[in-house]
C-alpha positions in Angstrom: 73.6 150.6 128.1 71.6 150.0 125.1 73.2 152.8 123.1 76.2 150.4 123.1 74.8 147.6 121.3 75.3 147.9 117.5 74.4 145.4 114.7 77.8 143.2 115.0 76.9 143.0 118.7 73.4 141.5 118.1 74.9 139.1 115.7 77.2 137.6 118.2 74.6 137.5 121.0 72.3 135.4 118.7 75.1 133.3 117.6 76.0 132.7 121.1 72.3 131.7 122.1 72.2 129.6 119.1 75.5 127.7 120.1 74.6 127.4 123.8 71.0 126.0 123.0 72.7 123.5 120.7 75.0 122.4 123.2 72.3 121.9 125.8 70.5 119.9 123.4 73.1 117.5 122.9 73.7 117.4 126.7 70.3 116.6 127.7 70.1 113.7 124.9 73.0 112.4 126.6 70.9 111.7 129.5 67.6 111.4 128.0 67.2 108.1 126.1 65.6 108.2 122.4 63.1 105.5 121.9 64.7 102.6 119.8 62.2 102.5 116.9 62.9 106.2 116.2 66.4 106.6 117.3 68.0 106.7 114.1 65.8 109.2 112.4 65.9 111.5 115.4 69.8 111.7 115.6 69.8 112.3 111.8 67.3 115.3 112.1 69.0 116.8 115.1 72.4 116.5 113.3 71.1 118.3 110.3 69.3 120.9 112.3 72.6 121.7 114.3 74.7 121.6 110.9 72.4 124.2 109.3 72.2 126.4 112.4 76.1 126.3 112.8 76.6 127.0 109.0 74.1 129.6 108.8 75.8 131.7 112.0 79.1 131.3 110.2 77.8 132.6 107.0 76.1 135.4 108.6 78.8 136.6 110.6 81.3 136.0 107.5 79.1 138.3 105.3 79.0 140.8 107.9 82.5 140.9 108.6 83.5 140.9 104.7 81.0 144.0 104.2 82.7 145.9 106.8 86.3 145.6 105.6 85.6 146.7 102.1 
């Protein structure tokens, strides 16, 4: 089983784990209220974290795919 896993498979697995984790955080925040005095700053930082992770995943996968085509 382990011999079938290559570098691209590892990247896709890590990307999927990150996306599922981000969706789980969003789902939990839907049910768990934030304190009113920290709500704005918490949502700002969570949004920044999600954007950075998604952009990093897209960049990582795009760079790897562009290297393999050339």
